[in-house]
C-alpha positions in Angstrom: 0.0 0.0 0.0 1.1 3.6 -0.7 1.7 5.8 2.3 -0.9 8.3 3.4 1.2 11.1 2.1 1.4 9.7 -1.4 -0.8 11.6 -3.9 -3.6 9.5 -5.4 -3.3 8.0 -8.9 -5.2 9.7 -11.6 -9.0 9.3 -11.3 -9.5 9.0 -15.0 -7.3 6.9 -17.3 -7.6 7.1 -21.1 -7.3 3.4 -21.8 -9.3 3.9 -25.1 -6.4 6.0 -26.4 -3.5 4.0 -27.7 -0.5 6.1 -28.7 1.9 4.7 -31.4 5.2 4.1 -29.7 8.5 3.6 -31.5 11.5 2.6 -29.4 15.2 3.4 -30.0 17.8 1.4 -28.0 21.2 2.8 -27.2 23.6 -0.1 -26.6 26.3 2.0 -24.8 24.0 3.3 -22.0 21.3 0.7 -22.3 18.8 3.5 -22.6 15.5 3.3 -24.5 14.3 6.5 -26.2 10.8 6.9 -27.6 8.8 8.6 -30.2 5.2 8.8 -29.0 2.7 9.6 -31.8 -0.9 10.7 -31.5 -2.9 8.0 -33.5 -5.3 10.7 -34.7 -2.7 13.3 -36.0 0.9 13.8 -37.0 1.8 15.2 -33.5 4.4 13.4 -31.5 6.8 13.7 -28.5 10.3 12.4 -27.9 11.0 10.9 -24.5 14.6 10.5 -23.0 16.8 11.1 -26.1 20.5 10.2 -26.1 23.5 12.1 -27.3 26.4 9.8 -28.0 29.7 10.3 -26.1 33.0 8.5 -26.4 34.1 9.5 -23.0 37.7 8.3 -23.2 38.2 10.3 -26.4 36.0 13.2 -25.3 34.2 13.0 -28.6 30.4 13.6 -29.2 28.3 11.8 -31.8 24.8 12.1 -33.1 23.9 8.7 -34.4 21.2 8.0 -31.8 19.6 11.4 -32.1 19.8 11.3 -35.9 17.9 8.0 -36.0 15.0 9.7 -34.1 15.1 12.7 -36.3 15.1 10.5 -39.4 12.1 8.6 -38.1 10.1 11.8 -37.5 10.9 13.2 -40.9 10.3 10.0 -42.7 6.8 9.7 -41.2 6.1 13.5 -41.6 5.5 13.9 -37.9 5.3 17.2 -36.0 7.4 17.2 -32.9 5.6 19.1 -30.1 7.4 18.0 -27.0 10.9 16.7 -26.0 10.4 15.2 -22.5 13.0 14.2 -19.9 11.7 11.9 -17.3 14.5 13.0 -15.0 18.1 14.2 -14.9 19.9 11.2 -16.3 23.2 10.1 -14.8 24.2 7.5 -17.4 23.8 9.4 -20.7 23.8 12.9 -22.2 20.5 14.3 -23.4 20.2 15.1 -27.1 17.3 17.5 -26.5 18.9 20.7 -27.7 20.2 19.0 -30.9 16.8 17.5 -31.7 15.0 20.8 -30.8 17.3 22.7 -33.2 16.4 20.3 -36.0 12.7 19.8 -35.4 11.4 22.3 -32.8 9.2 21.3 -29.9 9.1 22.3 -26.3 11.5 20.8 -23.7 9.9 19.7 -20.5 11.1 18.2 -17.1 9.8 18.0 -13.6 9.8 21.1 -11.5 12.0 19.6 -8.9 14.9 20.1 -11.3 15.6 23.1 -9.2 16.5 20.8 -6.3 18.9 18.8 -8.6 20.4 22.0 -9.9 21.0 23.3 -6.4 22.7 20.1 -5.3 24.9 19.5 -8.3 25.6 23.1 -8.9 27.5 23.0 -5.7 29.2 19.7 -6.5 30.4 21.0 -9.8 31.3 24.4 -8.4 29.1 26.2 -10.9 29.3 30.0 -10.6 26.5 32.5 -10.0 25.9 32.6 -13.8 24.3 29.1 -13.5 20.6 29.7 -13.0 19.1 27.2 -10.5 15.5 28.0 -11.3 14.9 25.5 -14.2 14.8 28.3 -16.7 16.9 26.4 -19.2 13.8 24.3 -19.9 10.6 25.4 -21.7 8.2 23.8 -19.2 8.5 22.6 -15.6 5.9 20.0 -14.8 4.3 19.8 -11.4 2.4 16.8 -10.0 -0.9 16.4 -11.8 0.0 18.7 -14.7 -1.5 18.1 -18.2 -0.2 18.8 -21.6 -1.3 18.0 -25.2 0.3 15.9 -27.9 -2.1 16.5 -30.7 -5.4 15.2 -29.5 -3.9 13.2 -26.7 -3.8 14.6 -23.1 -0.7 13.6 -21.2 -0.6 13.7 -17.4 2.4 14.0 -15.1 3.0 12.0 -11.9 5.8 13.1 -9.6 7.6 9.9 -8.7 10.7 10.8 -6.6 13.1 8.2 -5.2 15.7 7.6 -7.9 16.1 11.4 -8.1 14.0 14.3 -6.6 12.9 15.3 -10.2 11.6 12.0 -11.5 8.3 12.0 -13.3 6.1 9.3 -14.9 4.2 10.5 -18.0 0.8 9.0 -18.6 -0.2 9.2 -22.3 -3.3 7.3 -23.2 -3.0 3.7 -22.1 0.8 4.0 -21.8 3.0 5.1 -18.9 6.7 6.1 -19.5 8.2 5.3 -16.1 11.8 6.6 -16.4 14.0 5.0 -13.8 11.3 4.1 -11.2 10.9 0.6 -12.5 12.8 -1.9 -14.8 11.4 -4.9 -16.5 10.0 -7.5 -14.0 13.3 -9.5 -14.0 15.3 -6.2 -13.6 13.6 -4.9 -10.5 14.0 -1.2 -9.7 16.5 1.7 -10.0 19.1 2.7 -7.5 18.4 5.4 -4.9 21.9 6.4 -3.6 22.5 9.5 -5.7 22.2 12.8 -3.7 18.5 13.5 -3.1 17.6 9.8 -3.7 15.4 7.8 -1.3 14.5 4.2 -1.2 11.4 5.0 0.9 10.2 7.5 -1.7 10.9 5.2 -4.5 8.7 2.5 -2.9 5.9 4.9 -2.6 6.3 6.1 -6.2 6.3 2.5 -7.5 3.0 1.9 -5.6 1.5 4.7 -7.6 2.4 3.0 -10.8 1.2 -0.4 -9.6 -2.2 1.2 -8.7 -2.8 2.0 -12.4 -5.1 -0.3 -14.3 -3.6 -3.7 -14.8 -3.6 -3.4 -18.6 -1.6 -0.2 -18.6 1.4 -0.5 -20.9 4.6 0.4 -19.1 7.7 1.6 -21.1 11.1 1.4 -19.4 14.0 3.9 -19.7 16.6 1.2 -19.4 17.0 -2.5 -19.9 20.2 -4.6 -19.3 19.0 -8.0 -20.5 19.4 -9.9 -17.2 20.6 -13.5 -17.7 21.4 -12.8 -21.3 17.8 -12.5 -22.5 16.9 -10.2 -25.4 16.6 -6.5 -24.6 13.0 -5.6 -23.7 11.3 -2.3 -22.8 7.5 -2.9 -22.6 5.5 -4.6 -19.9 2.3 -4.1 -18.0 1.2 -3.1 -14.5 -0.2 -6.7 -14.1 3.2 -8.3 -14.9 5.1 -5.9 -12.6 2.7 -6.5 -9.7 3.0 -10.3 -10.2 6.6 -10.7 -11.2 8.8 -7.8 -10.4 11.7 -9.2 -8.4 12.0 -6.2 -6.1 8.5 -5.1 -5.5 6.2 -7.7 -6.9 4.0 -10.2 -5.0 3.2 -7.7 -2.2 6.8 -7.1 -0.9 6.6 -4.7 2.0 8.2 -1.3 2.1 10.6 -2.4 4.9 11.7 -5.4 2.7 12.2 -3.1 -0.3 14.1 -0.4 1.6 16.4 -3.0 3.3 17.2 -4.7 -0.1 17.7 -1.4 -2.0 20.1 0.1 0.5 22.2 -3.0 0.7 22.2 -3.4 -3.1 23.0 0.3 -3.7 26.0 0.2 -1.4 27.6 -2.4 -3.8 27.1 -0.5 -7.0 29.7 1.5 -8.8 29.0 5.0 -10.1 27.6 5.1 -13.7 30.5 5.5 -16.2 29.1 8.7 -17.6 27.8 10.3 -14.4 30.3 13.2 -14.5 29.6 14.6 -18.0 25.9 13.5 -17.9 25.0 15.5 -14.8 26.8 18.6 -15.9 25.0 18.6 -19.2 21.6 17.3 -18.3 20.9 19.6 -15.3 21.4 22.4 -17.9 18.7 21.0 -20.3 21.4 19.2 -22.4 23.6 22.3 -23.0 27.3 21.5 -23.3 29.9 23.3 -21.3 30.7 26.8 -22.6 34.0 27.1 -24.6 37.0 28.5 -22.8 40.1 30.2 -24.2 40.9 28.9 -27.7 37.3 27.8 -28.2 37.7 24.5 -26.4 35.1 23.1 -24.0 35.8 20.8 -21.0 34.0 18.7 -18.4 34.8 19.1 -14.8 35.6 16.1 -12.6 34.8 16.7 -8.9 37.2 14.9 -6.6 35.8 12.8 -3.7 32.3 14.4 -4.0 30.2 11.7 -5.7 
């Protein structure tokens, strides 16, 4: 059961609206990006895009983003929104690159300000770094709605992995970010600054309270046991089979497991560049003398 302080799930759920969902899998970060199309128009949204980075070489690439752009152009779609489910720590966002090519509004949860305040200090950003979320076009609060063509999308604030995590409900589909993985993958870590296993459990209960037939789309999949990469499941399957929260596991059981597990995990390989870029809406570091740009590496702070 969700705690008494957990906001209720949406009272109305548009199960009769089935958005067309096309997935793009990035093998380097195991991230799934999505193009979500209104079935009744050419309107679409992009969720959790990826900018390629060869970290060892310090070299950016655009293959992943270009595949999304090519799909949208090939199908004559109109990009209305570029959505970030949270501030990713394992890949760089391609939002500015895609927005420059196709337009659309960039949105993220309004608790981005908490993330910006926290990591602005860690990366010693100066006073010129605005910590009010103004780098984004729209900051979503709990319960906010927005349109993708004729579809109404609704935002659920689902903290735990990070303070700014949101789930986006679009028709019969929910894009869950890093709240949940596929049933055999369990759940996301909670040990980043601002994370909370207790909050994540409550957030997951909100998702599991959605109708059983709700389609759930993951942000990551790692193919546990060598199985093929997957990204779509249902509320029913998560409730029955999720190895971390399924079959009625209690909050105490989840929190104890999650804290023990998180203590054993290494930091994501791209966390240093990813956080610097993603908390600024995907903007790359400004060029210094000679026109060169650099990432900062905080020592003993992560």
